[in-house]
C-alpha positions in Angstrom: 0.0 0.0 0.0 2.7 2.5 1.0 4.9 1.4 -1.9 2.0 2.1 -4.3 1.6 5.6 -2.8 5.4 6.3 -3.0 5.5 5.3 -6.7 2.5 7.4 -7.4 4.1 10.3 -5.6 7.3 9.9 -7.6 5.3 9.9 -10.8 3.4 13.1 -9.8 6.7 14.7 -8.7 8.4 13.9 -12.1 5.4 15.3 -14.0 5.3 18.4 -11.7 9.1 19.1 -12.1 9.0 18.7 -15.9 6.0 21.1 -16.1 7.7 23.6 -13.8 10.9 23.4 -15.8 9.0 24.2 -19.0 7.1 27.0 -17.4 10.3 28.4 -15.9 12.1 28.4 -19.3 9.2 30.3 -20.9 9.0 32.8 -18.0 12.8 33.3 -18.2 12.5 34.1 -21.9 9.7 36.7 -21.3 11.5 38.3 -18.3 14.8 38.5 -20.1 13.2 40.0 -23.2 11.5 42.7 -21.1 14.7 43.5 -19.2 16.6 43.7 -22.5 14.1 46.1 -24.2 14.0 48.3 -21.1 17.6 48.4 -20.0 19.3 48.8 -23.4 17.7 52.2 -24.1 18.4 53.3 -20.5 22.1 52.4 -20.9 22.3 53.7 -24.4 21.3 57.3 -23.6 24.3 58.2 -21.5 26.6 56.5 -23.9 25.1 58.5 -26.7 25.4 61.8 -24.8 28.9 61.3 -23.6 30.1 59.4 -26.7 33.7 60.5 -26.7 35.2 59.8 -23.2 38.8 59.7 -24.5 38.5 63.0 -26.5 39.5 61.3 -29.7 37.3 63.4 -31.9 38.4 66.8 -33.0 36.7 69.7 -31.4 36.1 71.5 -34.7 34.4 70.0 -37.7 37.7 69.1 -39.4 37.4 71.9 -42.0 40.4 74.0 -42.8 40.9 77.0 -45.1 42.2 76.2 -48.5 45.3 78.0 -49.8 44.7 80.6 -52.5 46.5 79.4 -55.6 47.2 81.5 -58.7 45.0 80.7 -61.6 47.7 81.0 -64.2 49.0 78.3 -66.5 52.5 78.4 -65.1 51.3 77.2 -61.7 49.5 74.3 -63.4 52.6 73.2 -65.3 54.7 73.1 -62.1 52.4 70.5 -60.6 54.2 67.8 -62.5 
């Protein structure tokens, strides 16, 4: 009698643990997806605002004044 109850309890426990494992996997997928889609924008904003922490970018736009060259034919011949 007790042996029959124990084997039945083991069977119920196996079914229960398999179901809980499937449910936990699905819940993990949902929770991690929500965390990803909420935390990535929150972390992205400061990185976007302070995007050059090592000051690698030039402060100006990179434009410089061009030299005024003579428009004569002699200057063009000296270019090689």
